[in-house]
C-alpha positions in Angstrom: -0.1 0.0 0.2 0.9 3.4 -0.3 3.8 4.8 2.1 4.4 0.9 3.0 8.0 0.8 3.5 9.6 -2.3 1.6 12.1 -2.1 4.8 13.4 0.2 7.1 14.8 3.1 5.2 14.3 1.7 1.8 12.7 3.1 -1.0 8.9 3.4 -1.2 5.6 4.6 -2.8 3.7 3.9 -5.9 1.1 6.5 -6.2 -1.3 6.5 -8.9 -2.0 9.8 -10.2 -3.0 10.2 -13.6 -6.3 9.8 -15.7 -8.0 10.7 -19.0 -8.6 7.9 -21.4 -6.6 5.6 -19.2 -5.4 1.8 -19.6 -8.2 -1.2 -19.4 -9.6 -2.0 -16.0 -8.4 1.4 -14.5 -11.2 3.7 -13.5 -10.3 7.5 -14.2 -8.8 9.5 -11.5 -9.4 13.0 -10.7 -7.1 14.8 -8.4 -8.1 17.5 -6.2 -5.1 19.0 -6.1 -3.7 22.1 -8.1 -0.8 24.0 -8.4 -1.1 27.7 -7.9 1.1 30.8 -8.1 1.5 33.6 -5.9 -1.5 35.6 -7.4 -3.6 32.7 -6.8 -2.6 31.6 -3.1 -3.2 35.3 -2.6 -6.8 34.7 -4.0 -7.5 31.5 -1.9 -6.3 33.4 1.1 -9.3 35.8 0.5 -11.6 33.2 0.5 -10.8 32.2 3.7 -8.7 29.2 3.3 -6.9 27.3 5.9 -3.0 27.6 5.5 -0.4 24.7 6.1 3.3 25.5 6.3 5.3 22.3 5.6 8.7 23.8 6.5 10.6 23.1 9.7 10.0 24.8 13.1 12.8 27.0 12.9 11.7 28.6 9.4 8.4 29.0 10.4 9.5 31.1 13.3 11.3 33.5 11.7 8.3 34.3 9.2 5.3 32.3 7.4 2.1 33.1 5.3 -0.8 35.2 7.5 -2.9 32.3 9.3 -0.4 29.5 8.6 -0.2 26.4 10.9 2.9 24.4 11.0 2.8 20.7 9.1 5.1 18.3 10.5 4.7 15.2 8.3 6.3 12.9 10.9 3.0 13.8 13.1 1.1 11.6 10.6 3.2 8.4 10.4 4.0 5.8 12.8 6.8 5.0 14.8 9.9 2.7 14.4 9.6 0.4 11.8 6.0 2.3 10.6 8.1 5.6 10.2 6.8 6.5 6.5 3.6 4.7 6.4 0.4 6.8 7.5 -1.1 6.0 10.7 -3.5 3.5 9.9 -7.0 5.3 11.1 -7.8 8.2 8.4 -10.6 9.4 10.6 -7.6 9.9 13.6 -5.7 11.8 10.3 -8.9 13.8 9.7 -9.1 15.0 13.2 -5.3 15.8 13.4 -5.6 18.2 10.1 -9.0 19.8 11.7 -7.1 20.6 14.6 -4.7 22.7 12.2 -7.8 24.4 10.7 -8.3 22.3 7.6 -12.1 22.3 6.8 -14.3 20.4 3.9 -15.8 23.2 3.2 -13.0 25.5 2.1 -9.9 25.4 0.4 -6.6 24.3 1.9 -3.5 26.4 0.9 0.2 23.9 1.4 3.2 25.5 1.2 7.2 24.6 1.7 10.5 26.5 1.4 10.4 26.6 -2.2 14.1 26.2 -3.2 15.3 24.4 -0.5 13.4 21.3 1.5 12.7 18.0 0.2 9.4 18.5 -0.7 7.0 18.3 2.5 4.6 20.2 1.2 4.0 17.2 -1.1 3.1 15.1 1.3 0.5 17.2 2.9 -1.0 17.8 -0.3 -0.8 14.2 -1.0 -2.3 13.1 2.3 -5.1 15.6 2.2 -6.1 14.3 -1.1 -6.1 10.9 0.2 -8.4 11.9 2.9 -11.1 13.1 0.4 -10.2 16.7 0.5 -12.1 18.4 -2.2 -10.4 21.6 -3.0 -6.5 21.7 -2.2 -3.8 24.1 -3.8 0.0 24.1 -3.5 2.2 27.3 -3.8 4.7 26.9 -6.8 7.5 28.2 -5.6 6.8 28.2 -2.1 7.4 30.4 0.9 10.2 32.2 -1.3 8.1 32.7 -4.0 5.7 34.1 -1.7 8.2 36.6 0.3 10.3 37.5 -3.1 6.8 38.8 -4.5 6.3 41.3 -1.5 3.4 39.4 -0.4 3.1 39.8 3.7 4.9 37.4 6.1 4.4 37.4 9.8 6.0 36.0 12.8 2.7 35.7 15.4 1.1 33.1 15.2 -2.5 32.0 16.7 -4.0 28.5 16.7 -6.6 28.0 14.1 -10.3 27.4 14.4 -11.3 23.9 14.8 -12.3 23.0 11.1 -14.8 20.2 10.1 -13.1 17.6 8.0 -14.6 13.8 7.6 -12.2 11.4 6.2 -13.5 10.2 2.9 -10.9 7.6 1.6 -9.6 7.8 -1.7 -8.6 4.3 -2.9 -8.7 5.0 -6.0 -5.2 7.5 -5.6 -3.5 4.1 -4.2 -1.1 2.0 -6.5 -0.2 -1.3 -5.6 2.0 -3.9 -6.8 -0.9 -5.2 -9.1 -1.1 -1.6 -11.1 2.4 -2.3 -12.1 0.7 -4.6 -14.9 -1.9 -2.4 -15.6 -2.1 -1.4 -19.8 -0.2 1.5 -20.3 1.5 1.9 -17.0 4.4 4.2 -16.6 6.9 3.9 -13.2 8.3 7.3 -12.6 11.5 7.0 -10.5 11.9 10.8 -9.0 14.8 9.8 -6.9 18.4 11.2 -7.5 20.2 9.2 -10.0 22.7 7.7 -7.7 19.6 6.1 -5.9 18.1 4.6 -9.3 21.9 3.4 -10.3 21.9 1.6 -6.9 23.4 3.8 -4.6 21.8 3.8 -0.8 22.8 7.1 0.5 20.3 7.2 3.1 20.7 3.7 4.3 18.1 2.0 2.4 18.0 -1.9 3.0 17.9 -2.3 -1.4 19.4 -0.4 -3.9 18.4 -0.1 -7.5 15.1 0.4 -9.2 11.8 -0.9 -10.1 12.2 -2.7 -13.5 10.8 -0.4 -16.5 10.9 2.7 -14.3 12.2 6.1 -15.7 14.4 8.4 -13.4 13.1 11.9 -13.6 12.7 14.9 -12.1 9.7 16.6 -11.9 10.9 20.1 -11.0 13.3 22.9 -12.2 16.4 23.5 -9.9 14.5 26.2 -8.2 11.7 23.9 -7.1 9.2 25.5 -9.5 6.5 22.9 -11.4 7.8 21.8 -14.5 5.3 22.0 -17.9 3.5 19.0 -18.8 5.3 18.4 -21.6 8.8 18.1 -20.5 7.5 15.8 -17.8 6.7 13.8 -20.4 9.2 14.2 -22.4 11.4 13.3 -19.8 9.8 10.2 -19.2 9.9 8.9 -22.8 13.1 7.6 -22.9 12.5 4.7 -20.4 8.6 4.2 -20.9 7.7 0.6 -20.4 7.4 -2.0 -23.3 8.8 1.0 -25.7 5.6 2.9 -25.1 6.2 6.9 -25.2 3.9 8.2 -22.1 1.0 10.1 -23.1 -1.1 12.4 -21.1 -3.7 9.6 -20.8 -1.4 7.0 -19.3 -1.2 5.9 -15.8 1.6 7.0 -14.2 3.1 5.3 -10.7 5.6 7.7 -8.9 8.4 5.9 -7.1 9.8 7.6 -4.4 12.1 6.7 -1.2 10.0 8.8 1.1 6.7 10.4 1.1 8.2 13.8 0.4 10.3 13.4 -2.6 11.5 15.6 -4.8 11.2 18.9 -6.3 8.7 21.0 -3.9 5.9 18.6 -3.8 5.8 18.0 -7.8 5.5 14.3 -7.6 2.2 13.9 -5.7 0.6 16.7 -8.7 2.2 14.6 -11.7 -0.9 13.0 -12.9 -2.7 16.7 -12.6 0.3 18.0 -14.8 -0.3 15.4 -17.2 -3.5 15.9 -18.0 -5.3 14.1 -15.3 
């Protein structure tokens, strides 16, 4: 299952994101996550959105978006060998994010550091989608883009009002081993090139990559989302069975952890590829 570690500190996660025409036997998937620029984020804030800051505590204390609540991905996973797996009870997860002000009746804006970080904001957006949130926005370029645009930044913090959010688990967003055999399925490996070639710099129990996987980064060096066409073209050389990836394909993302790479881009790949 999604976020199930194959062994402690090994690579994880096959996440099914795309839709459109799709392969036989796999229904279309609608992702509730959208990428927004600074102007779009400001518009969402005016609509009373909940705001989640996925950076570390020190960065949050130095300045954050008005109304933001700190989101620590570790708080939503298990302990020990279960680190990296979401907690088993979706209702408990929903209660945790509701305590951060997340409400199913209004949008949630998620952001990270932008040029730095490991894409923790992607974990937040992805988890909200799995829990059935209907409207999640991810700020392209993160806090760096917001601050560079001269938008308001605050250091004060007040606890958000409790939101109302009931979990409606989106099992259609979870990829399992059987999905590797699906028609027109493409595995996109977004780890580093060294990891793809077998290195284990983070203590993984196993090196290498899933057979047929395509090594590809989904963000620019500045951690901005790449255009859909560039993602498709980059995945093409290693397509399974010689197939050139198309917008209607089913793309399975292979990550080491729940928060790699490129400022949350992996969690939105299906959306960016035409889902």
